[in-house]
N, C-alpha and C positions, 0 to 999 in steps of 0.2 A: 607554619604548619609543615611538617616533614612529609614529602611526597615525591615519588618518582613517576616517570611516564615512559611508555613504550609505543613506538609507531611500527605498524606491520602492514605490508601490502599483500593482498591475496594473490594467488598464482595467476589468475586471469588478467589482473591489472598489470602485473609485472610483464607478462608476455605481450600485452598491448603496447606498453611503453617501449619494449625492445623492438617489436615489429615496426613501430612508427619511427624508430631511430630518434626518439625524443630523450630528453634528460630530465631527471627529477631533482628539483631544488628543495631542500628542507631547511627551514629556519626555526630556531627555538628562541622564545622570549621568556625570560625567567620571571617577569612580572608584566602587568598589563598597563604600564605607564603610557604606552603609545596607542592604547585602545580606549579612547575617552569618548563615551557616549554623550556627555553633556547632560545637565539637569539631574534629576533624581533617578536612580536606577534601583530596581528591585533585586538585582543580582550583583555578585562580586565574583571575580575570577578566583577559582579554587585551586588552580594548578598552573603549570607552564602553558604558554600559548604556542602551538606548533603550527607553522605555516608550510604549506605544500604548493609547489608550482611546477607545472610540466611545460617544457619548452622544446620545440614548438607545441603550442596548445593543442590538446585533444578535446574535441567538442563534447563527445559523449564517452564516459568511462565505462568499460566493461566490468570492472570490479570496484572494490571499495577500499578505503583506508580504514584501518582499525587502530584506535587509540586506547591504550590501556593505562589507567591511572591508579596508582597504589596510594591508599590513604587510610588513616587510622579511624577517622570518624565517618559514620554513615550518614552524611548530610547532603549528599549529591542531589541536585535538582534537575538540571537539563544539560544536554549536549547542544552546543551552539557554535555557529560560525560567524566570522566578522563580515557583515554585509555592507559593502561600499563599492563605489565605482568612480572611475576617472574618465571623463570624455572631453569633447571639445568645449562644452559649456562650463567645465570646471569639475571640481570634486564634490560628489554628493556625500554628505556626512555619514560616516559609518555607525553601525549599531550592532549589538549582538542579536542574532536571530536564532530562535530555537529551531533545532533540526529534529531532535528525537529525545526520548527518555533513555537514560543510560541503562544498560543491562548490568545488574548487580551480580558479580561473581566474587563475593567477599573473600579477601579484602580488596578486590579489584573492581573498578567500574569501567565498563566497555562502551565506547562511543564509535559508531560506524558512520562514515560519510562518503558520498560520491562527489563531493565538491572539492575543487582545488582552491583552498582558501586558508584562513587562519582558524584553527579549531581549538576550542577550550571547553573545559567542563566548569559549569557555573553553579553556585549555590546562593541561597537567599541572602540578600544583603542586610535585611532588617526583619524584625518581628512583625508578622502580618497583623496579629491582634492589636499590638500597640499602634500600628499605623492606622488601622480602622478606628480605634478609639480616638486618635488625634483628629481624624477626618470628621467623626461624629461631633466632637466637642469644639470644632473650629468655627470661625466666622466666615468661612468660604461661602460663595454663592452655591445654589443648588447644582448649577452646571459644573462648577469646579469640583464639588464633592463627588458627583457622579463620574466625572472623568477619571478621578483618581481611583475610585472603586472599580471602574471598568478596566483600568490598567492592572490592578491586582488580580481580578478574576480571570483576566486574559493570560497572565503570566504564571500564576501559581494556583490554578483551581484544585490541584490534587494535594495542596498543602493547607487548605482551609480546614478549620476545626468547627465543631458545632457552635462555639461562641462566636467565631468569625461570621458564620451564616446569620446569627442573631444580630450582630452589629450591622451587617449589610442590610438586613430587614429594617432596622431602625433608621439607617441613613436613607433608604428609599422612602420610608414613611415621612421623615422630616422633609425630604425634597419634594414630596407630592404636594406640599402646601403652596409652592411657587413654581409649579411645573408649566412648561410650554412644550411645543412639539420637540424641540431640540433635547430637552430633558427626558422626554418620553423615549426618544431614540436611544439615548444613552442607557436608560433603564432597561430597555428591551435587550440591549447588548449585554448588560450584566446578567439578566435572566438567562439569555442564551448560553453564556459561559457557565452558569450554575448547573447546566445539564451534564457537565464534565466532572462535577464534584462527586466523589463516591457516595452511593446511595445511603450507606450506613451513617455517614456524617450528616446528611440532610435529615434522615429519620431521627437521629439523636437530637438534632437541633429542634425539630418539631416537638418531640416528646418533652424536652426541657423548657423550651421558650415559645412554642407555637410559631417558630420562625418562618417556616415555609408558608403557613397560612397568612402571616403578616406580609410576606412578599406578594402573594396573590392579591391581597387587599390593597396594597400600595399601588400596584400596577393598575388596578381597576380605578382607583381614585385619580391617578394621573390622567388616564384616558378619558375620564368623565369631564375633567375641567379644562382640557386644552381648548383654546379658541380657534386655532387654525385647523380647518377640516378641508383638505384638498382631495380626499378620496383615494390617495395612494396608500396602500397598506405598508406598514413597516415590517419588513421581512428579515428575520435573522435565522440562523440555523436552529431548528427545533422549536421556533417560537415566532408567532405572527400577531401583530396588533393592527386592526383596521377600524377607522372611525368614519361614519357617514352621516350627513345631515339628511334626515328622512323627508323633510318638507321641501328641501331645495333640490332633491334628486328623486328618481323613481326606484331607488334601491329597495329591494324586498328580501334580500338574502345574500349569501356568500357561497361560492363554489370553490372547492379544493380539488384540482385535477392533476393527473400525471405526477403523482407524488413520488418523490424519492425517499431516501432515508431521513433527511433532515429538512427538506423543503418541498413545497407544492407550487403549482401555478394557481394564482389567486385571481378570481374574477367575480363580478357581481351578478346577482339575479335582479331583474327589473319587472315591476308591475306584478300581475297575477302569476302565481306559481302553480304549475301543474306537476305534482309529484310523480304521476305515472309517466309523463314525458321525461322527467329527470332520470327516472330509473332506466331509461333507454340509453343514457350516456355511458358508453363503455369506458371512458377515461375518468369518470367521476369517482373520487374516493370518499369525500365527505361534503355535505351541504347543510347550510343553515337557511331556513325559509320561514318568513312570517306569513301567517294566514291572512286571508282577505279581510276578515272581521277585525283583526289587530291592525292592519294597515289603515283601515277606515277609521278606527279609533285614533290612531296617530295623526291622521290628516285633520280630524275634527278637534284635536286637543288645542288648548290655548297656548301652550309653550312651544318650544322648538326642539322636539325630541331628536336625539341622535342614536344611531345604532353603533354600539361599541362591541367589537368582537375580539376575543383573544383565542388563539389556537396553540395548543401544546402538543407536540409530537410524541411525548411520553408522559408518564405520571410521576416524574421524579420530584415534583413539588407538591404532590398530593399524597401525603403520608398519614395513613390511619394509625392511631395509637393502639394497635392490636397486633397480635401475632400474624405473620404472613402478610401478603399484599395481593390485592385483587389484580386480575389481568384485565386491562381496560383498553378501549379503542383510543383513537385520537380524541383529545379533550377540547371542547369548545366552550368558551365563556361568552356570555351574552348579557349586555346591559342596555337599558333604554333610558338614559338620563334625560330629563325634561318631560317625561311622561309620569305624572305623579299618581294617577288613579290606578287601581288594579287592572290587569289585562283582561280585555273583553274577548280576546281571541287566543290562538295557540301559537307556539313556536315549534316548528318541526325540524328535527335533525335526522339526516339520512347518513347511514354508515354502510360502506361496502364491506360485507362480511363474507367469510368462507361459506360456501353452500352447505357444508356438512354441519355447521354450527346452528342449532335450532333452539338453544336454551339460554340465549342472552337475555339481559334485562336492562331497561333504561334506568339511569340513575343520575342524581345531581350531588354536588359537593356541598354538604351542610356544615357550615363553620361560623364562628363568631369571634372576632378579635377586637371588637370595639366595646366589649362589655366590662372592661376593667377586671375586677376580681372574678367576674362571671364568664371569663373567656372559655370557649368550648373548642376543643381540637376538632379538626375536620374529619368527617366520615362520609363514605358513600351511602346515600339513601336511595334504595330502590323505589322507583316511582311507578312503573308499569312494565308490562311485557311489550316488546316492540311488535309492530305489524310488519309483514314481509311483502316486498314487491321485487320480484326476480331475486337478484343477489343482495338486495339492500334491506337493512333493518331500519325502520322508521320509528323514531321516538317523538312523542307529543307531550309538550309541557305547557303549563299555564302560568309560569313564573320565570324569573331571570336569575341566573347564577352560572356556575360551571357545570356543563353536562358531559356525560360520557355513556358509552355502551359497555356494561360489564360483561365481559366475554366469559362464557361458561366452560371454555376449553383450556383455561390456564392451569398451571401446576397447582395453584392454591384454590381453584374453583371447581375441581372435579366433583367434589361432594355436592356442590350446587347443581351441576349438570345432572348428576345422578338423581338428585331430589326432584328436579323438574321433570326429568324423564319418567321417573316412577309415578309421579302425580298425574302426568298426562296419560300414561298407559292405564293407570288405575281408573281414571275418570272415563276413558273410552270404553274399557271393558265393563265397568259397572253401569254406565249409561246404556250400553247394548243389552246387558242383562235386564235392566229395568224395562226397556222397551219390549223385550221378549216377554217378561212377566205381565206387562200391561196388555199385550196382545192376547195372552192367555186369559186374562180376566175378561176382556172384551169378547173373546171367542166364547167363553162360558155364557155371557149375557146373550149372545146371538143364538146359541144353540138351545138354550133352555128357557122357555117362556116362564116356567115355574120359578126359576131362579131370579130372573129380572123383574118379576112382579113384586118382589120384596122391596119395600121402601129403602131399607138399609143398603141393599145391593145397588139400588139406583143412585144413592148418594156416593157409594164407592165408585161406580162407573164414572160419574161426573168428576170425582176427584182424580182418578187416574188419567182421564182425558186432559185435564189441566196440566198434570205432570208431563204427559207425553208432548204436549204443545211446547212446554218450557224446554224440554230436552232438545227437541228438533230445532227450535228457534235459537238456542245457544250456538249450535253449529252453523246454522244459516247466518246468524249475526256476525260471527267471526269471519266467515267467507265474504260477506258483503262489505264489511269494514276494511278488509285487506285490499279490496279492489276499488272501493269508492270511499275515500276518507271523509268526504262531506257532500252528500247529495240526498235526494228525496228517498232513494232506496234504503239508505241507512236509517233515515227517520222512520220509515214504515216498519222495517224489521225490528228496530229498537223499540218502537211503540208496542208491537205485538209481543215481544219478549217481556217487556215491562208488564203488560197486561197479564200474560201467562203466569209470571211470578206472583203478582198480587192475587190472582185468582186461586192459585195453588194454596197460598197462605190463608185466604178466606175460607176455603174448604177445610183446611186444617182447624181453623177456629170453630167451624160448624161441628166437626167431629168431636173436638174437645168439649164443647158445650153439651152435646148429646151424651158423651161418656160421663160427664159430671152428673147429669140427670139419671143416668143408668146406675152409677155406682155410689153416688153421694146423696143426691136428692131422690131417694128411692120411693118416697110417698107421694110425689107429685103426679099429676095426671099426664097422659100423653099429649104432646104439643099438637095443635091443629095446623093443618096445611103445612106440615113440616117440609115436604119436598119443594113446594112453591117458595117458601121463605128461604130455604137453602139455596135455591137457584138464583134468587134475587141477590142474596149476599155473595154467592160464589161467582156469578157471571155479570152482574150489573154494577155492583159497587166498584170493582176495579177499573171500570171505564172512566170514573170521575177523575182520579189523579192523572191518568194518561191523557185525557182530553185537556186538562188544565195545562199540562206541560206543552202539548202541541199548540195550544192557543197562545201561550205566553212566549215560548221560544221553540220554534219548530226544529231548529238546528241543534237543540240540546242533546239529542241522541247521537249525533255524529261528532260530538266534541268530547266524548268520554276518553278516559286514559286506561282502559282495561283491555284494549285490543279487540273490542267488539262494539257494535252499536248498542249503546246503553246510556241511561241518564247520567248527566254530569252536573257538577256544581250543586246549586240549590235544588235542582230537580232530583239529584241522587239522594240528598239528605232528607228532603220532605216527601219525595215520591216513592222512595224505596226503603231507606233505613228507618224512618219514623214509623210507618205502618208495620214493618217487620218486627221492630223492637217491641211495639205495643202488643202485637199478636203473640210473639214468642213469650213475652212476660205473662200474659193471661194464660197461655197454654201451660207454662211451667207451673204456675200456681195451681191450676186445675190438676195437672199431673201429680203434684205433691198430695193434694186432697185425695185423689183416687187411690194412689199407692198406699197412703196411710189407712184408708178405709179397707182396702183389700187385704193388707197385711195384718191389721189389728182387729178386724171384725169377720164374722162368719159370712162368707160370700156365696151367693147363689151359683152353684156349679154342678155340672153333671159328672164330674170326675169323682173318684173315690176320695175319701178324706186324706189318705196317705199320698195322694197325687196333688194335693192342694198347693204345696210349695212350687211344684212344677208349673201349675196354672198361673200362680202369682208372678213368677219370673217371665213366663211367656207373655203375659199381659203387659208387664213393665217394658219389655223389649219392644213389643209392637207399638204401644202408645208412645214411647220415646221417639220412634221413627215417624209414626203417623202425625204426631203433633208438631213436627219440625224442630224438636229440641236438639237435633244433631247440629243445628246452627250455633249452639252454645260453644261447640268445639271451635267453630270458625271465629267467633268473637274472642275466645281465649287465645287463639293463634295470632290474631291481630294485636292483642294487648301486649303479650310478652314474647311473641315470635317463636314460641316453642314448636319445634318441628313435629313432635308427636301429636299436638292438637291439629295441626294442618293435615297430617295424614288421616287422623280420625274423622275430621270433617269431610275431607274429600272422599273417603271410603263409605261412610255411613249415609251422607246426604244424597249421593248419586245412586245408591243401591235401594232406594225407597220403594220403587215400583216392583222390584224383584222380591223384596221382603213381604210386601202385601200379597203377591201372587202365592208365595209359600204358605202364608197363614190363611188366606181366604179361599184358596183353591186346593192346594196340595195337602195341607194339614186338616182341612175341614171335612169331617165325616160325611155330612149331608151332601156337599158338592162332589166328593168322591163317589157317593152312592149314585148320584145322577149320571156321572160318566160310566160307572159300572153297568147301570141299567141300560144306558144308551148302547153300550157295546154289546150287551146280551141281546138287546132288541135287534141290533143290526145282524148279529150272528143268526138269530132265530129266523129273520126274514130271508136270509141267504140259504136256509135249509140245513144248517148245522144241527146235529143231534145234541140235545141237552137233557138234563135230568128233569123229571116231571115236576119237581118242586120249583125249579127255575122257570119252567114254562108256565106254571100256575101264577107265579109272581108277575111274569110279563103280561099275562092276560088281565090280571087284576089292575096293573098299572094302566092298561088301556081303558079299563072301565072307570077307574078312580085315579085320574092323573095327579090329583093333589094329595094323594095318600102320604107321600113323604115330603114334609115341609123342610125348607132350608132356612138358615139363619142369615142375617145381614151383617156384613163386616165381621165375619168369623163367629165361631161359637163362643169365643171369650169376649169379643168387643162388639156390642150390638148398638149402633148409634140410634136406631129407631125401633126395631122390631121388639126387642125385649122390653122397651119402655111401654109399649102398648099393652103389656101383660100386667102392668101395675094397676 
C-alpha cells in the first residue's frame, strides 16, 4: 500500500522542549515487525510506525504531536500507541492501545497524541462478519465465544453492521443455554459496548432481524438461570444486572443514586417500602420497589423466587419499528424467576423527573422473540399515567418485563404532550361548566316549589346529584391516591367514586326506560310509584357491587393503575365495565327505537310543523348525552386508539351537566317563565313602577300559584310527566 507520513509539533510543544533544554528523538519503522502483540489481533498496521522520545523526559506535555498519514483507501480505524513498559521486574508485553479516532481530511488521516511513544494508524485485520460467523458455528465453550465477541465489540463497535448485531444476538442466545455468572459478566460487557454502536445500525438490525429484542431476551435468560447469587450487581458502563435471592435476603427493591452519565451507585431496599420516604431522598434517580402484598406472596410461594433486575441508561436496544423514537427515562427490567403464579401485588418504579414535565406516561416494552414465525417486534405500550410525589413520577405495574417512563418533552413526543395537556384542560373546564350547570338546576329546585313538585324534575335532580358526586370524587380520588398509594383513605374514596359512577349510570337507565315509554310505548299507562322505584334503582342497587368488592378485597381500590383510587383487576371488569357495558347497550337500543319513532312518525310537539326537524335533532342531541352514549367514543378510542374519539369522549362526557342545564333551564320556556315572574315579583315588592297588565299577572300568580305548569326533564324529554297524560 503506497502511503506517506508527516510528523508535526505544535508551537507550544516546541517551546516547551526548547525551554527545558531537552532533545527530541524521532524513530521511523517502515513495518511493524518489532511490534508483535501475540495471539489473534483485530488490527493490522496500515502505515509507518513513528516513535517519539524526549530526553530528558518531560512529565506532562503542553502540546501534542500531529501525525498526518496519506493513503488512497478510506479504511482507517483507529489511532493507537504501543503500550509497554520495562521495569525491575522485567518487560511487560506490549500491545497496541487505541488512543482516538482519526480525523478524516481526505486524502489525509490525522492522529494527535500527547504521548511520547510509538504511534501508528491501524485498520481492521479481518472481516468482522466472517469472524462472528466462525464464532457462532464453532465448538467453543460459551465463555470462549463470549470472550471473542467481547473483544470485537470493544475494539470495533463503530464498524459493526446490522448483520453483525444479529450474529451477536445469536451467539448470546446460544451461550445462554450454558450460562454461569462468568458468562453473564461477559455478556453484560458486550451489551455495554453495544451502546457505542451507531443507533441507525441497531435500528436496521431490529427491523430486519429483531436483533436488539433477541439480545434483551438472551440477557434475561442468562440472568434467570445462573446459580451463583452473591448479591453484588454486575455494573458496566450504561448497563447493570443484579440478581437477588428473595427468600434468603430481605431485599424488596433496588435504588439508583448519584447517577452520572453511564453509572449509578447501586444499593438495595429491604423489607417494607415507604414511597413517601423514598421521595425525600435528594440523591435518588430511580428506584424499583416490590409491594408488601407481592413480597408476602413471594415468601409464601413453594419455589425459590429471585429478583432479576436490568438497568439500561438509554434506549439504544429498544427500537420500535416505527418512524421516530420515543424519549424515555432510564429503563428498568424486572423478572421474578421461581414465582410461577400471577402477581398478587404491584411493582413500583420511581423516576426523578424535571418538575416542569407533567405529561409523562408509564410504559412497558412489549415484544416476542420466541414465537418462531410469529415473532413480534418490540413496541412501548403505555400502561397508565404516573402519580407524582414531589419531583418523582411513580409507575405501578402488575406484571414483569422492561419498564420505562415515556417522557412527553422529547423531540418526537411533543404531540403527545400537547394531546395530554389539551385533554386535561378540556376536562377541567368542562367539569367546571358541568358543576355550574348542576348548581343552576339545584338552585331552580330550591327556589321554585312548583318546579320541584314535578316528578320528572325530581328525577332530574337525583340524576345531577349523582353526576356532581362523581365529578367531585374524581378529583378527590386523584389527590388521595397521589399522597397515599395504599391505605384506608384510598379505599374509602375509591368506593365512593365507584358508587357515584354506578349510580349515575343507573339514573341514565331509568331515564332511558321512561323515554322509551314516552316515545315508543305510547299506549301504556303511567307507572306507579315511579319516584320510589327510581330511587331504589339509582341509589340502592349501586351499593351491591361496591360492598362485594370491599368484602372480598378491601385493597382493590388502592391497587388501580389509572392514577386514582379506582377498582382494579377483577373488580374493575365485573364492578365497572360489566354493568356499564350492559347499561350502555340497553340505552343504545332504546335510543335507536326513540330516534326511529321520532324521525318516522308524527310526534307530539308544541312547535310548529316546520320546526319539527329542529325538535328532532335537539331531542337526539339531548338523549345521546343523557343516556351516556358518549361513552361509545371512549370505547372506540380504546379499540383503535384514534385521537379524534378520545377528544370527543373527553369533551362530551364531561359536559353532561352543562348540557342538561341549557336544555332544562335556559331553553325551557316554562322554567324561563318562572324566573321572569320571580324577577317581576321582586321588582314589584321593591316598589318599582310596572305596567298594569304585569301587575295584574303578579296578583293572579299570588292567588293561583299553579297557574303556569312546568315540564319535567325539558319540554322535549319528559321522563314521567308526559307519560301521565297517556
